[in-house]
Backbone as ProteinMPNN parsed JSONL, in Angstrom:
{"seq_chain_A": "MAAVFGWAGSALAASVSLCVPASGAVTGGACTGSGTTVALPASAGDQQTLISILPFLSYSATGIGGKPTIKISGVNVQLVNGAGS", "coords_chain_A": {"N_chain_A": [[-3.853, -29.199, -1.943], [-6.622, -27.705, -3.405], [-8.022, -26.111, -6.212], [-10.71, -24.248, -7.396], [-12.31, -23.019, -10.16], [-14.917, -21.177, -11.521], [-16.944, -20.899, -14.397], [-19.398, -19.191, -16.092], [-21.901, -20.817, -17.928], [-20.488, -23.086, -18.573], [-20.56, -26.504, -19.076], [-20.295, -29.064, -16.842], [-20.19, -31.81, -17.416], [-19.248, -31.845, -20.005], [-16.709, -30.96, -19.828], [-13.157, -30.439, -20.249], [-10.487, -32.418, -19.147], [-7.522, -32.657, -17.101], [-4.877, -34.685, -15.855], [-3.096, -34.347, -12.98], [-0.302, -35.466, -11.641], [1.378, -36.358, -8.502], [4.079, -36.33, -8.956], [5.946, -36.07, -11.979], [4.764, -35.945, -15.402], [2.043, -33.886, -16.542], [-0.992, -35.113, -17.825], [-3.452, -35.556, -20.444], [-6.945, -35.921, -19.816], [-8.927, -37.684, -17.314], [-7.618, -38.71, -14.117], [-6.563, -42.037, -13.569], [-5.468, -43.407, -11.531], [-3.525, -42.513, -8.803], [-3.233, -38.98, -8.169], [-4.44, -35.734, -9.2], [-7.442, -34.865, -10.666], [-8.175, -32.301, -12.841], [-10.657, -30.197, -13.863], [-11.194, -28.42, -16.782], [-12.453, -25.439, -18.437], [-15.281, -26.0, -20.582], [-16.195, -24.662, -22.89], [-14.964, -22.996, -25.847], [-14.621, -20.231, -25.665], [-14.463, -19.785, -22.877], [-12.179, -21.282, -22.367], [-10.305, -19.736, -23.744], [-10.4, -17.441, -22.177], [-9.258, -18.412, -19.792], [-6.664, -19.029, -20.757], [-5.84, -16.439, -21.303], [-5.634, -15.353, -18.751], [-3.716, -16.863, -17.328], [-0.904, -16.066, -17.816], [-0.483, -14.045, -15.945], [-0.354, -15.136, -13.458], [1.405, -16.766, -10.808], [2.83, -19.428, -8.856], [3.921, -20.498, -5.68], [4.957, -23.105, -3.711], [6.066, -22.873, -1.217], [5.827, -20.11, -0.188], [5.193, -16.905, 1.082], [5.741, -16.763, 4.508], [6.267, -19.448, 4.463], [4.075, -20.702, 3.454], [1.778, -21.955, 0.935], [1.605, -19.866, -1.897], [-0.056, -17.694, -4.088], [0.753, -15.614, -6.675], [-0.203, -12.627, -8.183], [0.37, -10.61, -10.868], [0.868, -7.547, -12.7], [-1.726, -6.864, -13.401], [-4.978, -5.45, -12.657], [-6.831, -6.213, -9.708], [-9.929, -7.277, -8.506], [-11.643, -7.761, -5.589], [-14.487, -9.336, -4.383], [-17.083, -9.254, -2.036], [-19.205, -11.02, -2.034], [-21.73, -10.174, -1.459], [-23.181, -9.207, -3.5], [-22.368, -6.777, -4.549]], "CA_chain_A": [[-4.571, -27.982, -2.206], [-7.495, -27.774, -4.573], [-8.502, -24.82, -6.681], [-11.904, -24.381, -8.217], [-12.667, -21.821, -10.892], [-16.206, -21.37, -12.178], [-17.243, -20.088, -15.561], [-20.81, -19.276, -16.455], [-22.183, -21.455, -19.203], [-19.687, -24.288, -18.787], [-21.21, -27.742, -18.659], [-19.293, -29.902, -16.199], [-20.103, -33.105, -18.099], [-18.545, -31.689, -21.27], [-15.442, -30.29, -19.585], [-11.893, -31.061, -20.616], [-9.779, -32.704, -17.904], [-6.104, -32.977, -17.062], [-4.453, -35.433, -14.682], [-1.886, -33.761, -12.415], [0.242, -36.405, -10.663], [2.233, -35.777, -7.471], [5.349, -36.088, -9.65], [5.853, -36.505, -13.364], [4.134, -35.066, -16.385], [0.595, -33.72, -16.617], [-1.53, -35.798, -19.0], [-4.83, -35.252, -20.78], [-7.946, -36.864, -19.33], [-9.063, -37.883, -15.875], [-6.65, -39.618, -13.501], [-7.073, -43.386, -13.332], [-4.888, -43.853, -10.264], [-3.284, -41.357, -7.943], [-3.135, -37.706, -8.866], [-5.607, -34.865, -9.076], [-8.09, -34.538, -11.929], [-8.542, -30.89, -12.9], [-11.602, -29.922, -14.95], [-11.008, -27.14, -17.462], [-13.694, -24.984, -19.063], [-15.699, -26.759, -21.755], [-16.386, -23.843, -24.092], [-13.76, -22.381, -26.421], [-14.517, -18.878, -25.125], [-13.982, -19.881, -21.501], [-10.79, -21.749, -22.448], [-9.497, -18.581, -24.131], [-10.317, -16.586, -20.992], [-8.26, -19.022, -18.914], [-5.361, -18.831, -21.394], [-5.517, -15.019, -21.167], [-5.36, -15.058, -17.34], [-2.574, -17.611, -16.799], [0.397, -15.39, -17.79], [-0.396, -13.112, -14.83], [-0.348, -15.907, -12.215], [2.505, -17.67, -10.488], [2.552, -20.184, -7.639], [5.06, -20.994, -4.913], [4.484, -24.013, -2.665], [6.579, -22.364, 0.061], [5.955, -18.661, -0.371], [5.176, -16.049, 2.264], [5.565, -17.506, 5.757], [6.383, -20.872, 4.185], [2.774, -21.22, 3.032], [1.52, -21.836, -0.509], [1.313, -18.482, -2.258], [-0.387, -17.377, -5.478], [1.14, -14.233, -6.973], [-0.871, -12.026, -9.336], [1.143, -9.411, -11.2], [0.627, -6.908, -13.991], [-3.155, -6.665, -13.667], [-5.801, -4.983, -11.542], [-7.582, -7.297, -9.082], [-11.113, -6.836, -7.781], [-12.157, -8.75, -4.642], [-15.905, -9.09, -4.153], [-17.452, -9.892, -0.774], [-20.282, -11.978, -2.21], [-23.016, -9.575, -1.109], [-23.836, -8.735, -4.701], [-21.901, -5.46, -5.004]], "C_chain_A": [[-5.413, -28.147, -3.454], [-7.942, -26.374, -4.942], [-9.695, -25.055, -7.578], [-12.187, -23.035, -8.856], [-13.976, -22.094, -11.593], [-16.369, -20.422, -13.336], [-18.7, -20.279, -15.906], [-20.953, -19.945, -17.812], [-21.376, -22.707, -19.472], [-20.445, -25.5, -18.266], [-20.151, -28.667, -18.098], [-19.115, -31.213, -16.942], [-19.289, -33.023, -19.382], [-17.171, -31.06, -21.079], [-14.255, -31.118, -20.064], [-11.124, -31.263, -19.322], [-8.299, -32.951, -18.136], [-5.844, -33.785, -15.801], [-3.116, -34.852, -14.226], [-1.374, -34.706, -11.336], [1.093, -35.685, -9.619], [3.627, -35.495, -8.03], [5.198, -36.621, -11.064], [5.057, -35.527, -14.206], [2.616, -35.037, -16.247], [0.123, -34.387, -17.904], [-2.979, -35.382, -19.228], [-5.769, -36.313, -20.244], [-7.943, -36.981, -17.823], [-8.01, -38.862, -15.368], [-7.297, -40.983, -13.282], [-6.532, -43.959, -12.032], [-4.733, -42.665, -9.345], [-3.105, -40.109, -8.792], [-4.421, -36.928, -8.668], [-6.163, -34.573, -10.457], [-8.569, -33.093, -11.855], [-9.446, -30.693, -14.105], [-11.342, -28.519, -15.488], [-12.318, -26.716, -18.091], [-14.004, -25.755, -20.343], [-15.758, -25.902, -23.019], [-15.077, -23.208, -24.555], [-13.553, -20.976, -25.864], [-13.965, -18.868, -23.712], [-12.543, -20.383, -21.456], [-9.87, -20.593, -22.815], [-9.347, -17.604, -22.972], [-9.252, -17.11, -20.036], [-6.852, -18.815, -19.47], [-4.911, -17.379, -21.246], [-5.103, -14.654, -19.743], [-4.038, -15.669, -16.869], [-1.235, -16.877, -16.81], [0.595, -14.448, -16.6], [-0.326, -13.805, -13.472], [0.939, -16.687, -12.052], [2.217, -18.291, -9.123], [3.86, -20.615, -6.995], [4.518, -21.855, -3.78], [4.934, -23.549, -1.28], [6.87, -20.879, -0.081], [5.995, -17.927, 0.95], [4.876, -16.867, 3.512], [5.65, -19.005, 5.566], [5.091, -21.516, 3.723], [2.618, -21.105, 1.519], [1.044, -20.429, -0.845], [1.037, -18.367, -3.744], [-0.07, -15.906, -5.68], [0.43, -13.793, -8.251], [-0.119, -10.741, -9.642], [0.748, -8.872, -12.566], [-0.813, -6.675, -14.35], [-3.815, -6.024, -12.445], [-6.593, -6.179, -11.009], [-8.757, -6.699, -8.321], [-11.576, -7.989, -6.894], [-13.579, -8.367, -4.311], [-16.313, -9.877, -2.908], [-18.588, -10.893, -0.893], [-21.657, -11.427, -1.876], [-23.723, -8.979, -2.316], [-23.395, -7.359, -5.166], [-20.614, -5.565, -5.772]], "O_chain_A": [[-4.941, -28.683, -4.456], [-8.209, -25.549, -4.068], [-9.689, -25.955, -8.419], [-12.292, -22.023, -8.163], [-14.135, -23.15, -12.205], [-15.971, -19.26, -13.256], [-19.18, -21.408, -16.002], [-20.194, -19.654, -18.736], [-21.561, -23.338, -20.512], [-20.916, -25.502, -17.129], [-19.204, -29.022, -18.8], [-17.987, -31.685, -17.085], [-18.701, -34.017, -19.806], [-16.531, -30.666, -22.054], [-14.35, -32.331, -20.254], [-11.105, -30.369, -18.476], [-7.879, -33.388, -19.207], [-6.516, -33.591, -14.788], [-2.135, -34.858, -14.969], [-1.933, -34.757, -10.24], [1.486, -34.537, -9.823], [4.278, -34.532, -7.625], [4.402, -37.527, -11.308], [4.724, -34.426, -13.767], [1.991, -36.032, -15.882], [0.757, -34.246, -18.95], [-3.648, -34.91, -18.309], [-5.417, -37.493, -20.221], [-7.068, -36.446, -17.142], [-7.564, -39.74, -16.106], [-8.45, -41.068, -12.859], [-7.099, -44.91, -11.494], [-5.675, -41.903, -9.127], [-2.855, -40.191, -9.995], [-5.368, -37.409, -8.045], [-5.441, -34.087, -11.328], [-9.279, -32.709, -10.925], [-9.055, -30.985, -15.235], [-11.28, -27.553, -14.727], [-13.211, -27.544, -18.267], [-13.099, -26.117, -21.095], [-15.407, -26.371, -24.101], [-14.194, -22.92, -23.746], [-12.416, -20.575, -25.617], [-13.107, -18.051, -23.378], [-11.767, -19.958, -20.6], [-8.775, -20.474, -22.264], [-8.286, -17.005, -22.8], [-8.438, -16.34, -19.527], [-5.941, -18.462, -18.721], [-3.72, -17.118, -21.079], [-4.303, -13.739, -19.55], [-3.318, -15.047, -16.087], [-0.467, -17.052, -15.864], [1.729, -14.092, -16.282], [-0.247, -13.136, -12.441], [1.497, -17.203, -13.02], [1.449, -17.741, -8.333], [4.79, -21.044, -7.678], [3.711, -21.389, -2.976], [4.255, -23.806, -0.286], [8.026, -20.457, -0.091], [6.757, -18.295, 1.844], [3.874, -17.58, 3.568], [5.163, -19.764, 6.404], [5.011, -22.739, 3.61], [3.252, -20.257, 0.89], [0.185, -19.873, -0.161], [1.799, -18.877, -4.566], [-0.564, -15.051, -4.945], [0.457, -14.49, -9.265], [0.016, -9.877, -8.775], [0.353, -9.618, -13.461], [-1.112, -6.321, -15.491], [-3.269, -6.056, -11.342], [-6.982, -7.057, -11.779], [-8.597, -5.73, -7.579], [-11.871, -9.075, -7.394], [-13.859, -7.211, -3.993], [-15.928, -11.036, -2.749], [-18.903, -11.565, 0.09], [-22.652, -12.142, -1.996], [-24.751, -8.317, -2.171], [-23.99, -6.814, -6.096], [-20.082, -4.552, -6.226]]}, "name": "protein", "num_of_chains": 1, "seq": "MAAVFGWAGSALAASVSLCVPASGAVTGGACTGSGTTVALPASAGDQQTLISILPFLSYSATGIGGKPTIKISGVNVQLVNGAGS"}
């Protein structure tokens, strides 16, 4: 599963990366072998936004119906259809 979050004003080339292996510890920087490289926001403001959001998220690999499930709690959520409203 891959997740992509976009932040306005973040330059991909200047992003901070983490290597998330299938097992073991997460390390700083891009993966050199197996694992998934996750790009984090480059700007301090966008990093702070991410830090502010994370406490409200949880993940279960085998959640509802045995499928991966992301749980959002303690906040209001707005879903936008992409039509500009």
